[in-house]
Phi, psi and omega in degrees: 000129184255130174239142172257131179245131175232136181257136174228098186055242182267005183255137175246123175264121183248126178240109175292131181264059178224161183269336181205157175241108184227184178300337179291331185226005186295325180292318177295319177301311180301314182295318180294314180294320178301318178297319178294318180295325179293328184272346187227147181281318183230122183236132170255122180261107181270109185262029185297337181262356182273119179264341185205139174227127176262186184298327177293321176296317176298319178299322178296317179295317179296318178301315179298317180297315182296331182269005179291140169294144182302336181275359184249163181215150172233131182240140179252145176206170173074018183281142175285171185298324179297317180289321176301316179298320178300316179294324178291314181298322182271001181063017176287345175291348176272342182263313182269145169280120185238132178233156182297317183215172184294326180299314177297318181297316179295317179298331182292342183267000000 
């Protein structure tokens, strides 16, 4: 699984280079993202290439969020309308900080 990482001061923007997060790849996604979160204080997860997330994918994101050190943060951005709707229906939009694009996410910090 390939992720692209870009640094902006103390912020790391991570873009998974996959089309979906499902039961087929959610464990690998979780492990890769967890490693990035352990190494960095502030992470913006740019989901611009993700077209679909199933319940296993949501579980992977929630697991990463729950295991965050209190001094760390994960911000989501770049989600398509289907993924935004999924986060709204599951009320995960109340847990995660979500921005339309990476520029807005970076400015928020």
